[in-house]
N, C-alpha and C positions, 0 to 999 in steps of 0.2 A: 240617797248615797252622798257622802261627803267627799270633796276633793281637797286634799291637803296641800297647801303651799308651804313656804318657809315661814311666812308671817301671817298667813290668812287661812281660813277654812271657807271654801265655797260650798254652799249647801242649798237644799231646796228651800224655796220661799215658804213662809208660814204666817198665820194670822197675826202673831205678835210683832211682825215687821211693819204692820200697817201704820202705827204711830210715827215711826221714823220716816217711812216712805211718804206719808202725808206732809210731814214737816219739810222734807227735802223737795217735794214737788210744788210746795207753795213758796219756796225760797227764791227770791228774785235772782240772786247771783248764780245759784246752782242751775236754775232754769235757763239763764243766759248762756252758761257754759255748754248747755245741752241744746242750744238753739230752739228752746221751747218757751211757751208762754206759761207762767205759773198756774197751777190748777186753781180754779175759782169756786169749786164746789165745797160744801160744808164737809167737816170730818164725818159726820153721819152718813152722808151720801157716798163719800169716798169709801168708807169702810164697807158699806153694803156692796158696792161695785167690786171692791178688793176681794171680799169673800166669795163672790160669785166668780171672779177671775181665778181664784185659787181652785175652785171646784171644776171650772171649765177654762183651762189656759188656752191662749191664742195658738192656733195651728201654726206650725213653723217658727215658733218663738220659744226658746228655752231660757227662762229667767231664774237666776239664783240670788240668794242673799249672800253677803260677804261678811264674815265675822273675823275679828282678830283672833289670835291663838287663845286668848282668855274667854272667848265666846261673846264678845260685844259686837252687835250688828253695826257695821261701819259703812256699808254700801251695798251695791248690787252690781251684777254683771249679767251678760246675756249673749246668746248666739241666736241669730235669726236670719231671715231671707235665705233659708236653707235651700240649696240648689242640689238635689240629689244627682241629677244628670251630669253637671259639671263638677260635682264633689267639692263645693265651696260654700262658705257661710260668712255672713257679716258678724262681727263681734262688737261689744260695747261695754262700757264700765262707767260707774259713777261712785266715787267715794264721797258720800254725803256728810259724814262727820268730819268737820274741819280739823279736829284734834289729830287726825291721821293723814293730813295732807303733807307732802314734801318729806316723807319718811320712808319711801320705798314700798308702801302698801299697794299703790296702783300698779307698779311694775310687777310685783309678786302676783297680783290678781291676773293681769294680762298674761304673764308667762305661764301661770298655772292653767288658765283657761285654754291658751294655745296648746299646751302639752296634752290636755284632756281631749280637745277637739281633733288633734292630729293622731294621738295614740289610740284613743278608744272609738272615736266616731269615724275615722278614716277619711277625713276630708283631704283634699289636695291643695287647698288654698283658703286662707282667711283674709279678710279685708275689713276696713273700717273707714269712717269719715270723721274728721274733726274740724272744727272751725279753724280757718286759716290763722287766726291770731291767738289760738289757745296753745301757746308755746310749752307750757308745763305738760299738757297731755301729749303733745308731739314728742317731746324729750322722752317721756315715758315709753311711748310706742316704739321709738327708735331703739331704745335700750333692749326692747323685746325682739328686735329684729325686723320689725315692719319698716318698709321703705316707701317713700312717696311714689305714687304711680299716676297722679293726675289731679285735676281740680273739677269742682262741680259747683254750680250755683243752684240753690234750692230754696224756695220760699223767701228769697231776698237775702239769703246768707251765702257766704263764700266758704266752701269746704275744701280741705286737702284730703285726697284719697290716698290711703296707704294699704299695702298688702304684704303678705308673707306666703311663699310657697312651701309646700311640704318638703321639697328637695333642699331648699335653703335652711329650713328648720332643722332637718336631719344633719346637714353639714355643721351647723352651729352646735348641735348637741355633741357631735364627734369631737369638735375642737375644744369644747369646754369640759368634756368628760374624760 
């Protein structure tokens, strides 16, 4: 099932995404923005694991590919750490194709994913963490209604925590609609 935004299509992951995902996961800058170490495995190993992951996705983690309207794979998004009891989930995004940075694609992905999570999945809260000094991501998340709600140190990195409640999301929909 595809989820259509204004500039993007959020869709199920597929085997043909592996090449881009490998390139993005081995990229120093993209890995740093995600507080990750670039993958060191060969493409062959990566692809084998990738296909296995597509067949047997991680429990509690729903990952999507992100295409522009023309169908070019430009990134990925995810909701995970799903807490059914508290009706909340963590969200994440990565626009890997630099040709699509600073043009509103990330904002459209996050807004579309939040709309999906709140409308169809019935969560009451979404949250995320971003590196304290990732101001571009922070600006994107604030445009989508997420607000700072704390800080966390993890694995030597400093993160800003942000969240959005279903109630605040509903209020913003009423005001913009």
